[in-house]
C-alpha positions as CSV (number, residue, x, y, z in Angstrom):
1,M,-157.3,-73.8,47.4
2,S,-159.9,-71.2,47.3
3,S,-160.3,-72.4,43.5
4,I,-160.2,-76.2,44.0
5,L,-164.5,-76.0,44.1
6,A,-164.1,-74.7,40.8
7,L,-163.0,-77.9,39.6
8,A,-165.6,-79.8,39.7
9,A,-166.3,-80.4,36.0
10,V,-163.2,-82.7,36.8
11,L,-166.1,-85.1,38.3
12,L,-167.7,-85.6,35.1
13,A,-164.4,-87.6,34.3
14,P,-164.3,-91.2,34.5
15,L,-162.5,-92.2,37.5
16,G,-160.3,-94.7,38.5
17,A,-158.9,-98.1,36.5
18,P,-161.6,-100.7,36.2
19,V,-162.5,-101.9,39.4
20,P,-163.5,-105.8,39.5
21,S,-167.1,-106.7,40.7
22,A,-166.7,-108.5,44.4
23,R,-168.3,-112.4,43.6
24,A,-170.4,-112.6,46.8
25,G,-171.4,-108.6,46.8
26,G,-170.4,-108.1,51.2
27,L,-168.0,-106.2,52.8
28,T,-164.6,-106.8,54.3
29,L,-163.7,-103.3,56.6
30,V,-160.7,-103.3,58.4
31,R,-159.6,-100.0,60.4
32,V,-156.3,-98.2,59.7
33,E,-156.0,-96.0,62.5
34,G,-153.2,-94.0,64.4
35,P,-149.4,-93.8,62.8
36,L,-148.3,-96.7,60.8
37,D,-146.3,-99.6,61.8
38,V,-145.4,-103.0,61.4
39,G,-148.6,-104.2,62.7
40,T,-150.7,-102.6,60.4
41,Q,-149.0,-104.8,58.2
42,A,-150.2,-107.6,59.4
43,L,-153.3,-106.4,59.6
44,I,-154.0,-105.6,56.3
45,T,-152.3,-108.6,55.3
46,R,-155.2,-110.5,57.3
47,A,-157.9,-108.6,56.1
48,I,-156.5,-108.8,52.2
49,H,-156.6,-113.1,52.8
50,A,-159.7,-112.4,54.8
51,A,-161.7,-110.2,51.8
52,R,-160.4,-112.8,49.3
53,E,-162.0,-116.1,51.7
54,R,-165.2,-114.5,51.2
55,G,-165.0,-113.3,47.7
56,D,-165.8,-109.8,49.6
57,R,-165.2,-106.2,48.8
58,L,-162.0,-104.8,50.5
59,V,-163.0,-101.1,52.3
60,L,-159.8,-99.6,54.4
61,E,-161.3,-97.5,57.1
62,L,-158.7,-94.9,57.3
63,D,-157.5,-92.7,60.1
64,T,-154.0,-92.0,60.1
65,P,-151.1,-89.9,60.1
66,G,-148.3,-91.6,58.7
67,G,-146.0,-93.2,59.1
68,E,-142.3,-94.7,57.5
69,V,-141.6,-94.7,53.7
70,E,-140.9,-97.7,53.0
71,L,-143.7,-99.6,55.3
72,M,-145.9,-97.2,53.3
73,W,-144.8,-98.2,50.0
74,Q,-145.3,-101.7,51.5
75,L,-148.6,-101.5,52.2
76,A,-149.5,-99.7,49.1
77,N,-148.0,-102.3,47.1
78,S,-150.1,-104.7,49.1
79,L,-153.0,-102.9,48.2
80,L,-151.7,-102.6,44.2
81,D,-150.9,-106.6,44.0
82,A,-154.3,-107.6,45.9
83,G,-156.0,-105.3,43.4
84,D,-154.7,-106.9,40.4
85,D,-155.8,-110.3,42.0
86,G,-159.5,-110.0,41.4
87,L,-159.8,-107.6,44.5
88,S,-162.0,-104.9,44.9
89,T,-160.6,-102.2,47.3
90,V,-162.3,-99.2,48.6
91,A,-160.1,-96.3,50.9
92,W,-163.2,-94.7,53.4
93,V,-161.1,-91.9,54.4
94,H,-163.1,-91.2,58.2
95,D,-161.0,-88.2,59.4
96,R,-157.3,-88.1,57.7
97,A,-155.4,-89.9,55.3
98,L,-152.0,-87.5,55.6
99,S,-148.9,-88.2,54.2
100,A,-148.6,-92.1,53.5
101,G,-152.0,-92.5,54.6
102,S,-153.0,-90.8,51.6
103,L,-150.8,-93.0,49.7
104,L,-152.6,-96.2,51.0
105,A,-156.1,-94.5,50.0
106,L,-154.1,-93.6,46.4
107,A,-153.6,-96.9,46.1
108,C,-157.4,-98.2,46.4
109,H,-160.1,-98.9,43.1
110,R,-162.2,-96.5,45.1
111,V,-162.1,-93.4,47.4
112,Y,-164.8,-91.9,49.7
113,M,-164.5,-89.2,52.3
114,R,-166.4,-87.6,55.1
115,S,-167.2,-84.1,53.7
116,H,-164.4,-82.9,56.6
117,A,-161.9,-85.8,56.2
118,R,-158.4,-84.7,55.2
119,I,-156.3,-86.6,52.5
120,G,-152.8,-85.2,51.4
121,S,-149.6,-83.4,53.2
122,A,-147.4,-85.9,51.8
123,L,-143.4,-84.4,52.2
124,P,-140.8,-86.5,53.6
125,V,-140.0,-85.7,57.3
126,Q,-137.7,-87.2,60.1
127,V,-138.7,-86.6,63.4
128,G,-136.0,-84.9,65.6
129,P,-135.7,-83.6,69.2
130,G,-137.1,-81.0,67.8
131,G,-140.0,-82.3,66.0
132,L,-140.4,-82.5,62.7
133,L,-137.3,-82.3,60.6
134,P,-136.8,-82.3,56.3
135,V,-135.0,-85.5,55.7
136,S,-131.6,-84.3,54.6
137,E,-130.0,-81.2,55.3
138,D,-128.4,-81.8,51.8
139,A,-131.0,-79.9,49.4
140,E,-129.5,-82.9,47.2
141,V,-130.1,-85.6,49.4
142,R,-133.5,-84.0,50.0
143,E,-134.4,-83.7,46.1
144,K,-133.4,-87.5,45.3
145,I,-135.9,-89.4,48.6
146,S,-138.7,-86.7,47.1
147,S,-138.2,-87.3,42.8
148,D,-138.9,-90.8,44.1
149,L,-141.2,-89.8,46.3
150,R,-143.1,-87.8,43.2
151,A,-142.4,-90.6,41.0
152,E,-144.3,-93.7,43.2
153,F,-147.4,-91.0,44.3
154,R,-148.1,-90.0,40.5
155,G,-147.2,-93.7,39.6
156,V,-149.8,-95.0,41.5
157,A,-152.5,-92.8,41.4
158,E,-152.5,-92.4,37.6
159,K,-152.3,-96.4,38.0
160,R,-156.0,-96.0,39.5
161,G,-157.4,-93.1,36.8
162,R,-156.4,-90.4,39.2
163,P,-154.6,-87.1,38.2
164,G,-150.8,-88.4,39.0
165,L,-149.7,-84.1,38.9
166,L,-152.0,-83.9,42.3
167,A,-150.7,-86.9,43.7
168,E,-147.1,-85.4,43.4
169,A,-148.4,-81.7,44.9
170,M,-148.6,-83.6,48.0
171,V,-145.6,-84.5,48.2
172,D,-143.6,-81.3,47.0
173,P,-144.4,-78.1,47.6
174,D,-142.6,-77.0,45.0
175,V,-145.4,-79.0,42.1
176,E,-147.5,-76.0,41.2
177,V,-150.7,-77.3,39.4
178,L,-152.8,-75.0,37.3
179,E,-156.2,-75.2,35.5
180,V,-156.6,-74.5,32.1
181,R,-158.6,-74.1,29.3
182,D,-158.2,-74.0,25.9
183,D,-159.3,-75.3,22.5
184,T,-159.0,-79.1,23.4
185,G,-160.4,-78.4,26.7
186,V,-160.0,-78.4,30.9
187,R,-156.7,-79.7,32.1
188,L,-154.6,-80.0,34.9
189,I,-150.7,-79.1,33.9
190,S,-147.6,-78.0,35.9
191,A,-146.0,-74.4,35.7
192,K,-143.5,-75.8,33.5
193,E,-146.0,-76.9,31.1
194,L,-148.1,-73.5,30.7
195,N,-144.6,-72.1,30.2
196,D,-143.7,-74.1,27.0
197,L,-147.4,-73.8,25.3
198,R,-147.0,-69.9,25.8
199,A,-143.6,-70.6,24.0
200,R,-145.4,-72.0,21.4
201,G,-147.3,-68.6,21.1
202,Q,-150.5,-70.3,22.6
203,Q,-152.4,-68.5,25.8
204,P,-155.1,-70.5,27.1
205,E,-157.1,-69.5,30.2
206,V,-155.6,-69.7,33.5
207,R,-156.4,-70.9,36.8
208,T,-154.1,-71.4,39.7
209,V,-155.4,-74.9,41.8
210,I,-152.0,-75.5,44.2
211,A,-149.8,-72.4,43.8
212,A,-146.3,-73.2,44.6
213,G,-144.8,-73.3,48.1
214,E,-148.2,-75.4,48.7
215,L,-149.1,-78.5,49.4
216,L,-152.1,-80.2,48.9
217,N,-154.1,-81.5,51.7
218,A,-157.7,-81.1,50.5
219,T,-160.9,-82.3,52.1
220,G,-163.6,-84.2,51.3
221,S,-165.5,-82.2,48.9
222,E,-162.1,-80.5,47.9
223,A,-161.2,-84.4,46.9
224,V,-164.1,-84.7,44.8
225,A,-163.7,-82.1,42.8
226,L,-160.6,-82.4,42.2
227,G,-160.9,-86.5,40.5
228,L,-159.2,-87.6,44.3
229,A,-161.9,-89.4,45.1
230,D,-165.3,-90.8,43.8
231,G,-167.4,-89.3,46.5
232,L,-168.7,-88.4,50.1
233,A,-169.6,-90.5,52.9
234,E,-170.5,-89.9,55.9
235,S,-171.2,-93.5,57.5
236,L,-170.4,-97.0,56.8
237,Q,-173.8,-96.9,55.6
238,E,-174.4,-94.4,53.2
239,L,-170.9,-95.9,51.8
240,A,-172.3,-99.2,51.5
241,A,-175.2,-97.6,49.5
242,K,-173.2,-96.3,47.5
243,L,-171.2,-99.4,46.5
244,G,-174.6,-101.0,45.8
245,L,-174.8,-102.8,48.6
246,A,-177.0,-100.8,50.7
247,G,-178.3,-103.1,53.8
248,V,-174.9,-105.3,54.2
249,K,-173.3,-105.4,57.3
250,P,-169.3,-105.4,57.3
251,T,-167.3,-108.3,58.5
252,E,-164.2,-106.1,60.2
253,V,-161.5,-107.7,60.7
254,R,-160.0,-106.2,64.3
255,R,-156.4,-105.7,65.1
256,S,-155.2,-108.6,66.7
257,R,-152.3,-110.0,69.2
258,S,-150.4,-111.5,66.4
259,D,-150.3,-108.2,65.0
260,D,-148.4,-106.7,67.7
261,L,-146.4,-109.3,68.2
262,A,-145.4,-108.8,64.4
263,A,-144.8,-105.1,65.1
264,W,-142.8,-106.5,68.6
265,L,-140.9,-109.3,66.4
266,H,-139.3,-106.2,63.8
267,A,-138.3,-103.9,66.7
268,L,-136.1,-106.4,68.1
269,T,-135.3,-108.4,64.6
270,P,-131.8,-106.6,65.1
271,L,-131.6,-108.4,68.5
272,F,-132.4,-111.8,67.1
273,L,-130.1,-111.6,64.0
274,I,-127.1,-110.9,66.2
275,G,-128.1,-113.8,69.2
276,G,-128.2,-115.7,66.1
277,F,-124.7,-115.2,64.4
278,V,-123.3,-115.2,67.9
279,L,-125.4,-118.5,68.5
280,L,-123.8,-119.8,64.9
281,Y,-120.3,-119.1,65.8
282,L,-120.7,-121.3,69.3
283,E,-121.8,-123.5,67.5
284,L,-119.4,-124.4,64.9
285,K,-116.7,-124.0,68.1
286,A,-117.8,-126.9,70.0
287,P,-117.9,-130.3,68.8
288,G,-120.7,-132.3,67.7
289,F,-124.3,-130.2,67.0
290,G,-126.3,-129.0,70.4
291,L,-128.1,-126.6,72.1
292,N,-126.2,-123.3,70.8
293,G,-127.1,-124.6,66.8
294,I,-130.7,-125.2,67.8
295,L,-130.9,-122.1,69.6
296,A,-129.5,-120.3,66.4
297,L,-131.8,-122.3,64.4
298,V,-134.7,-120.7,66.5
299,S,-133.2,-117.4,66.7
300,F,-132.9,-116.9,62.2
301,G,-136.4,-119.1,62.7
302,V,-138.5,-116.3,65.0
303,V,-136.9,-113.3,62.5
304,V,-138.7,-115.4,59.6
305,F,-141.7,-115.9,61.1
306,G,-141.8,-112.0,62.0
307,R,-141.6,-111.5,58.3
308,Y,-144.6,-113.9,57.9
309,L,-147.0,-112.3,59.8
310,V,-146.7,-109.2,57.7
311,G,-147.1,-111.1,54.6
312,L,-143.6,-110.3,53.5
313,A,-141.9,-113.8,53.6
314,D,-143.0,-117.1,52.2
315,I,-142.4,-120.3,51.7
316,P,-140.1,-119.5,49.0
317,H,-137.6,-117.7,51.8
318,V,-138.3,-120.3,53.8
319,L,-137.1,-123.4,52.0
320,L,-134.1,-120.6,50.8
321,I,-132.6,-120.6,53.8
322,T,-133.3,-124.3,55.0
323,G,-131.4,-125.0,51.8
324,G,-128.8,-123.3,52.8
325,A,-128.5,-123.9,56.4
326,A,-128.4,-127.4,54.6
327,L,-125.5,-126.8,52.3
328,V,-123.8,-125.3,56.0
329,A,-124.2,-128.9,57.4
330,L,-123.1,-130.8,54.7
331,E,-119.5,-128.6,54.3
332,L,-119.4,-129.3,58.5
333,F,-120.3,-133.1,58.5
334,L,-119.9,-134.7,55.7
335,M,-117.8,-132.6,52.9
336,P,-115.4,-130.6,55.2
337,G,-112.8,-128.4,53.7
338,A,-115.0,-128.6,50.4
339,I,-115.3,-124.9,51.0
340,W,-118.2,-124.1,48.3
341,P,-120.9,-125.5,50.2
342,G,-120.4,-124.0,52.8
343,L,-120.0,-120.8,50.6
344,T,-123.3,-121.2,48.8
345,G,-125.3,-121.8,52.0
346,A,-123.9,-119.2,54.0
347,A,-125.1,-116.8,50.5
348,A,-128.0,-118.5,50.8
349,I,-129.5,-117.8,54.4
350,L,-128.4,-114.5,53.8
351,F,-129.8,-113.3,50.3
352,G,-133.2,-115.3,51.7
353,L,-133.2,-113.2,55.1
354,I,-132.9,-110.0,53.3
355,W,-135.7,-111.3,50.9
356,S,-137.9,-112.0,53.5
357,F,-137.0,-108.5,55.5
358,A,-137.9,-106.7,52.0
359,G,-141.1,-108.8,50.6
360,G,-141.1,-111.4,48.0
361,R,-142.7,-109.0,45.1
362,I,-139.9,-106.1,45.4
363,G,-138.3,-105.2,42.7
364,L,-135.3,-103.0,41.1
365,E,-137.6,-100.6,38.9
366,Y,-138.6,-98.4,41.5
367,G,-137.0,-96.2,43.6
368,L,-138.3,-96.7,46.7
369,D,-137.8,-100.6,46.2
370,R,-134.2,-99.7,45.7
371,A,-134.4,-98.0,48.6
372,I,-136.0,-100.9,50.4
373,L,-133.1,-103.5,49.1
374,M,-130.4,-101.6,50.5
375,E,-131.8,-100.5,53.7
376,E,-132.6,-104.2,54.3
377,S,-129.3,-105.4,53.3
378,L,-127.4,-103.2,55.2
379,R,-129.7,-104.3,58.1
380,V,-128.4,-107.8,57.8
381,V,-124.8,-106.8,57.4
382,G,-125.0,-104.1,60.2
383,A,-126.3,-107.1,62.8
384,G,-123.3,-109.2,61.0
385,L,-120.8,-106.7,61.8
386,L,-122.1,-106.0,65.4
387,A,-121.9,-109.9,66.4
388,L,-118.2,-109.9,65.6
389,L,-117.9,-107.5,67.8
390,V,-119.6,-109.9,70.6
391,I,-117.9,-112.9,68.6
392,W,-114.5,-111.2,69.5
393,G,-115.4,-110.4,72.8
394,L,-116.6,-113.8,73.3
395,S,-113.3,-115.0,71.8
396,R,-111.6,-113.1,73.9
397,V,-113.3,-113.6,78.0
398,L,-115.5,-117.5,77.3
399,P,-111.8,-119.5,77.7
400,H,-111.4,-117.7,80.8
401,T,-114.2,-118.2,82.5
402,P,-114.7,-121.2,84.9
403,V,-118.3,-122.3,83.0
404,L,-118.9,-120.3,79.9
405,S,-115.1,-121.8,78.9
406,R,-117.0,-125.0,78.2
407,M,-119.0,-123.5,75.2
408,V,-115.4,-122.9,73.2
409,L,-112.7,-125.2,72.2
410,A,-110.6,-123.9,74.6
411,G,-107.2,-124.3,75.7
412,G,-104.7,-124.6,77.8
413,V,-101.4,-122.8,78.1
414,D,-98.8,-123.6,75.6
415,V,-95.1,-124.5,75.8
416,A,-94.2,-120.3,75.4
417,G,-97.0,-120.0,78.9
418,A,-99.3,-117.5,76.4
419,S,-102.7,-118.5,77.0
420,S,-104.0,-120.5,73.3
421,G,-107.4,-118.7,73.1
422,A,-110.9,-120.1,72.5
423,M,-109.3,-121.4,69.5
424,P,-106.7,-123.7,70.4
425,E,-104.3,-124.7,66.6
426,A,-101.2,-125.7,65.8
427,H,-99.2,-122.4,65.5
428,G,-95.9,-121.2,66.7
429,T,-94.2,-123.5,69.1
430,R,-96.9,-125.9,69.2
431,A,-96.7,-126.9,65.7
432,A,-93.5,-128.7,66.5
433,L,-95.9,-130.9,68.6
434,A,-98.4,-131.0,66.1
435,R,-97.1,-132.5,62.8
436,V,-97.9,-135.7,60.8
437,G,-97.9,-138.8,62.1
438,A,-98.5,-137.7,66.0
439,A,-100.4,-140.4,67.8
440,G,-103.2,-138.9,70.5
441,R,-106.6,-139.5,71.9
442,A,-109.8,-136.9,71.2
443,T,-110.8,-135.7,74.4
444,T,-114.4,-135.3,72.9
445,A,-115.7,-136.3,70.3
446,L,-115.1,-135.7,66.4
447,R,-118.3,-134.9,65.1
448,P,-116.6,-133.8,62.7
449,V,-114.7,-131.2,65.2
450,G,-113.6,-131.7,68.3
451,K,-110.3,-131.9,70.7
452,V,-107.5,-134.4,70.8
453,V,-104.4,-134.0,72.9
454,L,-101.1,-135.7,71.9
455,D,-98.7,-137.5,73.4
456,A,-95.8,-135.9,73.3
457,D,-97.8,-133.0,75.5
458,P,-100.9,-134.1,77.2
459,A,-101.3,-131.2,79.2
460,L,-102.1,-129.2,75.8
461,D,-105.3,-129.4,73.1
462,F,-105.6,-128.7,70.0
463,E,-109.1,-128.3,67.6
464,A,-109.1,-131.1,65.5
465,R,-111.5,-132.5,62.9
466,A,-112.3,-136.2,61.9
467,E,-110.9,-137.7,58.9
468,G,-114.5,-139.6,57.6
469,A,-116.7,-140.9,59.7
470,E,-117.0,-140.3,63.5
471,I,-114.4,-140.5,66.2
472,A,-115.8,-140.9,69.9
473,A,-114.1,-139.0,72.8
474,G,-110.9,-141.4,74.3
475,T,-110.5,-142.8,70.4
476,R,-106.1,-143.4,69.9
477,V,-105.4,-141.2,66.7
478,R,-102.8,-140.2,64.4
479,V,-102.4,-136.9,62.6
480,V,-102.6,-137.2,59.0
481,E,-103.1,-133.5,57.9
482,V,-101.9,-130.1,59.1
483,Q,-104.3,-127.9,57.8
484,P,-103.3,-124.1,57.1
485,S,-105.6,-122.6,59.9
486,G,-103.8,-124.7,62.1
487,R,-106.8,-127.3,62.2
488,L,-105.1,-130.8,62.6
489,V,-107.1,-134.2,61.0
490,V,-106.8,-137.0,62.5
491,A,-107.7,-140.7,61.8
492,H,-108.4,-143.4,63.5
493,S,-104.9,-144.7,64.7
494,G,-106.1,-148.7,64.7
495,E,-104.9,-149.3,68.5
496,A,-107.9,-149.8,71.8
497,R,-109.0,-146.8,73.5
498,A,-106.7,-145.6,76.7
C-alpha cells in the first residue's frame, strides 16, 4: 500500500459519471452508523424520498462496518436507481465505509472522506462461534460468491466512473493491482493483463499498487490518490463548501421508530408467514368466514407492510396479493370445484410475497439478484413447509380438545369405532351412509362449506359443500354428489327445517 500515494496523477483524470444538479441547492443528510440492517434500508428509503421532494442533494454520512450481502445489494441499488432518476447523491465517509458500506459509497455520484477515514475490506465472511469465518469451506462455492461480488463491485464503480479493478481488490485478496507506464500513458491493470502485455513483447514500467494477498483498505488520502474519492472533507461545513453550498445547513433525516419497526417486522417475518398459512388452513376447515380468516389476512398484511416500510413492497405487490386472495375466495364461495381460480390465486399470492421480499427492481441479470430471488423464495417455501407440519399437528390435536375442536370441522367416532379426525369425510364404512340421494340436515351454515348429519346415523357428521346458494343451519338437505375427496355436495331437499 506504500505506493498508493504515487498515483496522485490519477486525481487529474475526470471522476464519476455526470452528476445531476440539485434543483433547490439544499442538502438532505442521513447518518448510516453501525452495522447495516433492514432499519437502515427503511431510513435510506425515507431520506431518498425527502431529498427528492425538497430538490436537495442527498448526503450519506457513513460510519459502518457493513452488513449482509443481500441487504448491501438492495441498498446500493436504491442509491443507483435514485441517481438514475435525477437525485444527486454524495457519500461522506466520516470514519469507515467497510465491507458493504464501501459499496454504498461507490454507488453515490460523489465520494468525500475525512483524511483518517477508511474504505474497503469487503471480503465476504460469515459470523460463527469463533468470530468471522469464510463464507464456505468449499473452494468452488467461495469462488462463485467472490466472483459475483467482484462483478457487482466493479459494475457499480465503473457506473460512477471509478476504477473497477480497485473495487474488485476490495473484495478479493487474489486481485493484484499494478500501475503501468508506457507509450499510452499511466493506467491500472491486473497481473494477468501484465502477463499478456509481456507475452506480446511489451516491457512497460510497473509499480505494484495492491499486492496479491492484500485487501484494498484505503484511507481518505489514499482513496483520493487512487481515484476512489473526489476529495477530503473534515467537517460537514467543509463538505458543503466543496459542493458549492457553503453556509447551507443540512436537513437531517434521523432514524425513527418506524425504521426500528421495519427491522423488527423483518426478523419476525417467518413467524407471521407460518401463522398466516396455519390460520388460512383453519379458516378453510371451518364454515363461513370468521376470525381465522381475518387473522390470516392480517398476518400476510403485516408481512407486506414490513416490506413497504423498507421500500421493497409497493402498490403492484399489494394488488397482486389482493387479486390472488380474491381468486381463492371466488373458488371457495362462488365456483367451488373449479380448481383453476384457487390455483391461480394461490400462485399469485406466493409470487406477490416473494416479489415483495426481493423488491420491485429485482431481475435476473446480476448474480446477486438471482441469489436474492432464490433466498426469498426459499424463505417463503420454508415457512410454508413449517406451516404444513404445524397444520398436521393441529389436525391430530384439535379434534380431541374441548375448546379448540370447535375451530375445525371435527367429527365424532365412525362406525368402526375410530376417530374421524379433523376432516370428517365419506371414506371406508362411512361411504355406505354417504350416498347420492341420502337425506339429512345441515348442522352448521354452509357458506359454502360446513357440516351435515345424515338420517341413517345422526351421530356422525360429514363435511359438505352447498350446491348453489348458501344453506342455513337446520335446513333439510339431500346428497347430490360424493366427491373423490370424500366431501359431500348437498342441496335443499325441499322439506321443512327440523
